[in-house]
PLY file of the C-alpha trace (Angstrom):
ply
format ascii 1.0
element vertex 433
property float x
property float y
property float z
element edge 432
property int vertex1
property int vertex2
end_header
-21.88 -19.63 12.70
-19.69 -22.02 12.42
-15.64 -21.66 12.77
-15.88 -18.40 14.89
-12.69 -17.64 16.04
-11.65 -15.24 19.09
-8.42 -12.97 18.75
-7.77 -10.14 21.71
-4.90 -7.83 22.68
-5.82 -7.44 26.29
-2.59 -4.90 26.15
-4.32 -3.12 24.03
-7.79 -3.57 24.47
-9.06 -4.94 21.33
-10.30 -7.75 19.87
-11.76 -8.93 16.63
-13.96 -11.51 15.31
-13.44 -13.92 12.16
-15.62 -16.40 10.51
-15.40 -17.60 6.92
-19.06 -17.29 5.32
-19.77 -19.99 3.18
-19.26 -18.50 -0.05
-16.01 -18.74 1.01
-15.38 -15.10 2.00
-12.97 -14.72 4.68
-14.76 -11.70 7.28
-13.94 -10.23 10.32
-15.32 -7.50 12.96
-13.41 -5.42 14.61
-16.38 -3.97 17.42
-15.89 -0.22 18.96
-17.99 1.38 20.01
-17.55 4.59 17.93
-20.20 6.67 16.10
-18.49 5.97 12.66
-18.56 2.72 11.13
-16.20 1.69 8.50
-15.83 -1.37 5.37
-13.16 -2.41 3.56
-13.89 -5.19 0.65
-10.46 -5.91 -0.75
-9.06 -8.36 -3.29
-5.32 -10.24 -3.52
-4.70 -8.31 -6.76
-3.19 -5.37 -7.84
-0.72 -3.22 -10.11
2.05 -6.30 -9.78
0.05 -8.88 -10.84
0.43 -8.30 -15.00
1.19 -12.09 -15.94
-0.87 -15.09 -13.75
-2.52 -18.27 -15.19
-4.93 -20.93 -13.07
-3.87 -23.46 -11.52
-4.98 -26.33 -14.44
-3.71 -23.62 -17.47
-0.64 -24.39 -19.23
0.03 -21.04 -19.95
0.07 -17.94 -18.19
-1.97 -15.09 -19.35
-0.64 -11.31 -19.93
-2.22 -8.36 -19.81
-1.79 -4.48 -20.07
-0.29 -2.98 -17.15
-2.33 -0.71 -15.03
-5.68 -3.20 -15.90
-6.43 -3.92 -11.83
-6.64 0.30 -11.13
-8.66 0.14 -15.14
-11.13 -2.74 -13.77
-10.84 -0.82 -9.70
-12.41 2.34 -11.48
-14.59 0.16 -13.89
-16.30 -1.62 -10.94
-18.99 1.39 -10.42
-20.78 1.19 -13.02
-23.71 -1.39 -12.75
-25.91 -2.95 -15.91
-29.09 -0.82 -15.22
-27.16 2.51 -15.31
-27.04 3.24 -11.46
-23.55 3.34 -10.73
-22.49 2.55 -6.83
-22.00 5.93 -5.86
-25.88 6.62 -6.56
-26.76 3.71 -4.88
-24.62 5.20 -1.24
-25.68 9.04 -1.69
-29.53 6.81 0.08
-27.67 5.60 2.54
-25.37 8.38 3.44
-22.33 6.45 3.19
-18.95 7.81 1.83
-17.31 5.66 -0.17
-14.13 5.19 -2.70
-11.54 2.57 -4.10
-8.15 1.74 -4.14
-5.67 0.16 -6.13
-1.86 -0.95 -4.44
0.69 -2.65 -6.00
-0.83 -5.98 -4.23
-4.04 -5.54 -3.85
-7.65 -3.48 -4.39
-9.54 -1.67 -2.01
-13.64 -0.81 -1.97
-14.52 0.78 0.74
-16.94 3.05 2.55
-17.63 5.02 5.82
-20.92 5.66 7.66
-22.76 7.00 10.61
-25.99 5.62 10.00
-27.48 2.09 7.97
-24.40 0.62 7.87
-26.27 -2.82 6.88
-27.72 -0.78 4.15
-24.33 0.23 3.03
-22.51 -2.97 3.89
-25.54 -5.02 0.89
-24.85 -2.15 -1.66
-20.98 -3.06 -0.85
-21.15 -6.60 -1.24
-23.87 -6.42 -4.01
-21.65 -3.68 -6.65
-18.27 -5.87 -6.49
-19.69 -9.04 -6.95
-21.58 -8.08 -10.63
-18.86 -7.09 -12.97
-21.21 -5.15 -15.88
-19.16 -3.95 -18.64
-18.97 -3.31 -23.01
-16.37 -2.24 -25.72
-18.22 1.06 -25.08
-18.12 1.40 -21.81
-14.36 0.52 -22.35
-13.34 2.87 -24.64
-14.54 6.03 -22.78
-12.73 5.01 -19.57
-9.90 4.73 -21.70
-10.40 8.36 -22.82
-10.70 8.83 -18.88
-8.15 7.50 -17.10
-5.27 8.68 -19.92
-6.54 11.60 -18.52
-5.56 10.79 -15.25
-2.28 9.49 -16.16
-1.72 12.85 -17.74
-2.15 14.81 -14.70
0.25 12.68 -12.30
3.01 13.01 -15.09
2.15 16.76 -13.96
2.16 15.72 -10.43
5.75 16.28 -9.09
5.01 13.82 -5.57
3.69 10.81 -7.74
6.90 11.86 -10.49
8.94 11.14 -8.21
8.40 8.18 -6.94
7.89 6.39 -9.99
10.78 7.68 -11.24
12.60 6.06 -7.88
10.81 2.71 -8.46
12.80 2.64 -11.77
16.57 4.05 -10.45
16.00 0.65 -7.86
14.28 -2.03 -9.15
15.83 -3.43 -12.85
13.56 -6.31 -13.23
10.81 -6.07 -10.31
7.52 -5.45 -11.11
7.14 -1.79 -8.91
8.38 -0.38 -12.13
4.79 -0.60 -12.87
3.15 2.53 -12.71
-0.24 1.63 -10.85
-1.99 3.05 -13.76
-0.34 1.67 -16.39
0.41 3.92 -19.48
-2.06 5.76 -22.74
-0.47 3.01 -24.71
-1.13 0.19 -21.93
-4.37 0.73 -21.01
-5.93 1.38 -24.70
-4.85 -2.09 -25.20
-7.54 -3.12 -22.33
-10.87 -4.81 -23.16
-13.90 -5.99 -21.95
-13.08 -9.49 -22.39
-9.39 -8.87 -21.06
-10.94 -7.55 -17.82
-13.66 -10.33 -17.54
-11.02 -12.16 -17.10
-8.92 -10.58 -14.50
-12.41 -10.12 -12.25
-12.49 -14.02 -12.62
-9.65 -14.65 -11.19
-8.75 -12.42 -9.31
-12.19 -11.63 -7.83
-12.72 -14.48 -6.53
-14.35 -14.68 -2.60
-11.45 -17.03 -2.04
-9.36 -14.61 -2.72
-11.02 -12.04 -1.14
-11.13 -10.58 2.52
-14.18 -8.59 4.54
-13.25 -6.22 7.53
-15.55 -4.70 8.75
-14.88 -2.07 11.74
-17.54 -0.10 13.95
-20.39 0.22 16.55
-22.08 -3.60 14.12
-22.54 -7.62 14.81
-21.22 -9.69 13.59
-24.83 -11.75 13.68
-25.79 -8.71 11.06
-22.88 -8.53 9.29
-23.90 -12.68 8.04
-27.08 -11.82 7.67
-25.83 -9.50 4.83
-23.31 -11.69 3.28
-26.06 -14.36 3.24
-27.71 -12.00 1.15
-25.19 -10.91 -0.93
-22.87 -14.19 -1.55
-23.38 -16.81 -3.88
-20.31 -19.80 -3.39
-17.11 -19.45 -5.18
-15.44 -22.01 -6.89
-12.45 -23.23 -5.39
-9.29 -22.70 -7.48
-5.86 -21.55 -7.12
-4.61 -18.34 -8.64
-0.19 -19.39 -10.21
1.45 -15.35 -9.90
4.49 -15.12 -11.99
7.65 -14.41 -10.35
9.97 -13.44 -13.08
12.02 -10.52 -10.89
12.58 -13.22 -8.56
16.24 -12.19 -9.70
16.08 -8.64 -9.20
20.50 -7.59 -8.49
20.91 -6.65 -5.30
22.40 -2.57 -5.48
20.31 -0.25 -7.05
19.80 -0.33 -11.23
20.28 3.78 -11.48
22.09 6.00 -8.96
20.43 9.39 -9.98
16.89 10.34 -11.94
16.17 14.15 -12.53
12.88 15.92 -14.22
11.79 19.34 -14.72
8.02 19.65 -13.56
6.23 23.17 -12.32
7.73 23.19 -9.31
9.25 26.23 -7.58
12.65 24.58 -6.24
13.90 20.85 -6.09
12.25 18.29 -4.72
14.21 14.69 -3.72
13.90 11.49 -2.30
16.97 9.38 -1.24
15.66 5.48 -1.90
17.87 3.04 -0.01
16.43 -0.69 -1.95
16.24 -3.32 0.43
16.98 -7.67 -1.56
17.55 -8.58 2.34
13.22 -9.41 2.79
12.64 -12.24 5.68
10.10 -15.03 4.43
8.73 -15.42 7.10
5.85 -12.55 8.21
6.22 -11.68 11.91
10.10 -10.92 10.79
8.86 -8.77 8.02
7.11 -6.86 10.12
9.55 -7.13 13.03
11.79 -5.25 10.24
9.72 -2.42 8.98
9.03 -1.45 12.54
11.73 -1.38 13.33
12.97 0.36 9.96
10.66 3.23 11.40
12.56 3.58 15.02
16.01 3.82 12.55
13.86 6.31 10.47
12.53 8.50 13.74
16.58 7.94 15.05
18.28 8.96 12.19
15.79 11.74 10.25
13.17 12.99 12.64
13.26 16.74 13.76
15.18 16.26 16.17
18.20 14.10 14.66
21.53 15.86 13.95
20.88 15.78 10.47
17.71 16.67 10.70
18.92 20.01 11.94
22.34 20.27 10.34
20.81 20.38 6.96
17.94 22.82 8.05
20.46 25.55 9.75
22.20 25.38 6.13
19.00 25.82 4.58
19.54 22.65 2.49
15.62 21.53 2.96
12.32 22.76 3.98
10.79 22.40 7.20
9.91 19.16 6.38
12.06 15.87 5.80
9.93 12.43 5.34
10.75 9.59 5.54
9.22 5.59 5.57
8.83 2.43 4.18
7.02 0.04 2.44
8.40 -4.08 2.91
6.51 -7.06 1.21
6.72 -10.44 0.44
9.31 -9.73 -2.65
10.16 -5.98 -2.58
11.90 -3.57 0.49
12.89 -0.36 0.51
12.80 2.79 2.38
12.70 6.23 1.34
14.22 10.01 3.00
12.38 12.67 1.16
12.08 16.93 1.45
12.63 20.47 -1.03
16.02 21.59 -1.73
17.94 24.05 -3.34
21.33 21.67 -3.73
19.38 18.11 -4.23
23.26 16.72 -4.60
24.43 18.67 -1.41
22.17 16.83 0.59
23.14 13.45 -1.16
26.73 13.76 0.31
26.02 14.97 3.44
23.25 11.97 3.55
26.48 9.99 3.01
28.47 11.76 5.42
25.95 10.77 8.20
25.45 8.03 7.42
28.82 6.96 7.59
29.51 8.98 11.11
26.99 7.36 12.94
27.60 3.74 11.16
31.64 4.69 12.83
30.17 6.21 15.89
27.27 3.45 16.34
23.42 4.60 17.61
23.06 5.84 20.57
20.57 4.21 23.71
18.35 6.72 25.00
18.15 7.99 21.51
16.72 4.21 20.67
14.62 4.11 23.44
12.91 7.44 22.42
12.58 6.60 19.33
11.15 3.37 20.45
8.48 4.69 22.67
7.72 7.46 19.02
6.66 3.90 16.66
4.98 2.82 19.76
2.74 5.26 20.63
2.19 5.85 16.96
1.17 2.68 16.00
-0.75 1.92 18.62
-2.94 5.51 18.57
-3.59 3.96 14.46
-6.85 2.16 16.60
-8.05 5.22 17.63
-9.09 5.46 14.03
-11.77 2.69 12.54
-10.44 3.33 8.88
-7.20 2.76 10.28
-8.18 -0.37 11.81
-9.34 -1.57 8.80
-6.67 -0.74 6.20
-3.67 -1.45 8.73
-5.73 -5.10 9.27
-6.38 -5.97 5.18
-2.75 -4.63 4.54
-0.92 -6.59 7.33
-3.01 -9.77 6.51
-2.74 -10.23 3.04
0.74 -10.08 3.84
-0.11 -12.57 6.32
0.53 -10.99 9.54
-1.74 -9.66 12.12
-2.10 -5.84 13.90
-3.11 -7.60 17.02
0.38 -8.54 17.14
2.17 -4.91 17.01
2.18 -4.26 20.62
4.51 -7.82 21.35
6.70 -7.31 18.48
7.69 -3.61 18.21
8.54 -4.31 22.48
11.07 -7.03 21.08
13.47 -5.09 18.70
16.85 -4.26 20.47
19.35 -1.69 19.46
21.45 -4.40 18.48
19.10 -5.77 16.29
17.92 -2.07 14.13
22.74 -1.43 14.60
22.36 -4.37 12.37
19.65 -2.66 10.22
21.93 0.08 9.61
24.83 -1.36 9.49
23.78 -3.64 6.69
21.09 -1.78 4.87
22.64 1.51 4.40
25.25 1.26 1.88
26.01 3.35 -1.10
25.45 0.78 -3.74
21.50 0.48 -2.39
20.98 4.10 -2.76
19.45 5.80 -6.06
18.25 9.92 -6.35
15.07 10.65 -7.00
15.20 15.08 -8.41
12.14 17.06 -9.72
13.85 20.15 -11.01
12.15 23.52 -12.02
11.10 24.32 -15.25
13.71 25.93 -16.97
13.42 28.84 -18.74
14.77 28.27 -22.10
11.51 25.48 -21.88
0 1
1 2
2 3
3 4
4 5
5 6
6 7
7 8
8 9
9 10
10 11
11 12
12 13
13 14
14 15
15 16
16 17
17 18
18 19
19 20
20 21
21 22
22 23
23 24
24 25
25 26
26 27
27 28
28 29
29 30
30 31
31 32
32 33
33 34
34 35
35 36
36 37
37 38
38 39
39 40
40 41
41 42
42 43
43 44
44 45
45 46
46 47
47 48
48 49
49 50
50 51
51 52
52 53
53 54
54 55
55 56
56 57
57 58
58 59
59 60
60 61
61 62
62 63
63 64
64 65
65 66
66 67
67 68
68 69
69 70
70 71
71 72
72 73
73 74
74 75
75 76
76 77
77 78
78 79
79 80
80 81
81 82
82 83
83 84
84 85
85 86
86 87
87 88
88 89
89 90
90 91
91 92
92 93
93 94
94 95
95 96
96 97
97 98
98 99
99 100
100 101
101 102
102 103
103 104
104 105
105 106
106 107
107 108
108 109
109 110
110 111
111 112
112 113
113 114
114 115
115 116
116 117
117 118
118 119
119 120
120 121
121 122
122 123
123 124
124 125
125 126
126 127
127 128
128 129
129 130
130 131
131 132
132 133
133 134
134 135
135 136
136 137
137 138
138 139
139 140
140 141
141 142
142 143
143 144
144 145
145 146
146 147
147 148
148 149
149 150
150 151
151 152
152 153
153 154
154 155
155 156
156 157
157 158
158 159
159 160
160 161
161 162
162 163
163 164
164 165
165 166
166 167
167 168
168 169
169 170
170 171
171 172
172 173
173 174
174 175
175 176
176 177
177 178
178 179
179 180
180 181
181 182
182 183
183 184
184 185
185 186
186 187
187 188
188 189
189 190
190 191
191 192
192 193
193 194
194 195
195 196
196 197
197 198
198 199
199 200
200 201
201 202
202 203
203 204
204 205
205 206
206 207
207 208
208 209
209 210
210 211
211 212
212 213
213 214
214 215
215 216
216 217
217 218
218 219
219 220
220 221
221 222
222 223
223 224
224 225
225 226
226 227
227 228
228 229
229 230
230 231
231 232
232 233
233 234
234 235
235 236
236 237
237 238
238 239
239 240
240 241
241 242
242 243
243 244
244 245
245 246
246 247
247 248
248 249
249 250
250 251
251 252
252 253
253 254
254 255
255 256
256 257
257 258
258 259
259 260
260 261
261 262
262 263
263 264
264 265
265 266
266 267
267 268
268 269
269 270
270 271
271 272
272 273
273 274
274 275
275 276
276 277
277 278
278 279
279 280
280 281
281 282
282 283
283 284
284 285
285 286
286 287
287 288
288 289
289 290
290 291
291 292
292 293
293 294
294 295
295 296
296 297
297 298
298 299
299 300
300 301
301 302
302 303
303 304
304 305
305 306
306 307
307 308
308 309
309 310
310 311
311 312
312 313
313 314
314 315
315 316
316 317
317 318
318 319
319 320
320 321
321 322
322 323
323 324
324 325
325 326
326 327
327 328
328 329
329 330
330 331
331 332
332 333
333 334
334 335
335 336
336 337
337 338
338 339
339 340
340 341
341 342
342 343
343 344
344 345
345 346
346 347
347 348
348 349
349 350
350 351
351 352
352 353
353 354
354 355
355 356
356 357
357 358
358 359
359 360
360 361
361 362
362 363
363 364
364 365
365 366
366 367
367 368
368 369
369 370
370 371
371 372
372 373
373 374
374 375
375 376
376 377
377 378
378 379
379 380
380 381
381 382
382 383
383 384
384 385
385 386
386 387
387 388
388 389
389 390
390 391
391 392
392 393
393 394
394 395
395 396
396 397
397 398
398 399
399 400
400 401
401 402
402 403
403 404
404 405
405 406
406 407
407 408
408 409
409 410
410 411
411 412
412 413
413 414
414 415
415 416
416 417
417 418
418 419
419 420
420 421
421 422
422 423
423 424
424 425
425 426
426 427
427 428
428 429
429 430
430 431
431 432
């Protein structure tokens, strides 16, 4: 094959092969001697892509919210009436798909018949079939799914947090859309989105497991046709998003036994360089481990005072035009937790971060990220998420090793300010309701 690239990290003992298939598709192969093999076929297309155009178009196309997720559902249907899941049943593969803010991925894992399953994956994703009748049927199905998630405490809490943190950014857009928005979707609109975003030059295939790169290329040769070269222009109207949180507090009532809360920290200081974004993400993981893990002063104070349940979770997301951190748990008094949070951050800033705690937290984050290389699914998914953000998971050890306590202290002092915070609370239903 032409243009084969090999990248290796000897510290990790991991490597991958990359080749550009003649169709225009980028293909990555991670050889792993494991019983399970995994594949992810992904496109740079997600919930935020609701306004776009071909480079040669004069006007932007605006589509209903939720259409990327809707399209993902519809892709499993085939013109002959045999859907992709029925085809996978014959090979024994476990298949699924997901839609995120910036990508859509089609996945499968298997212990045998990998190349047959790979052929199914590449075939159904490159052969769309939509009719107005099947679109209308799917509108009912996804409409029920949307209503179900409206009553899901964790999902609802996250949605409301995004609406509280952001005023303009498309992170406010729910991935599934609304019942009203998906009612506007037509077969014609689906084909329009498919033709733009499912061009193979906008897609990437990553396979991981005990697989042979030449056999992978043979399957690609059998299924894929050359894609036309063109450029997508994506809407960037949310680039002037305010630095501060849009709303400080949001509350909704659902069927829960005790209130749930999440405190969000909005970050608009996003590095343009991909490696710097990755460094900031890993450094935030370290800072979260220091501040909010079960060994932290904050956790133990809240837990000893019965202000939180046993779990206190934290995590960050960072992309090209959005970044936030969040701390979540269950509490009988979320507002008191928030006050304790303010006091704790202020105290930590004044006292400074502990060097020994930093080193321990850094090792914990390092080990957690390295352990992900024991899973073919984690390798495939993490590779795609990183690659679509122009970074590389094989750079992970070096990036984490480069993080200093001074860098993490700067994140604390600059990023943790009250004007950047928002709180989303889910309360139990009131008795009068």
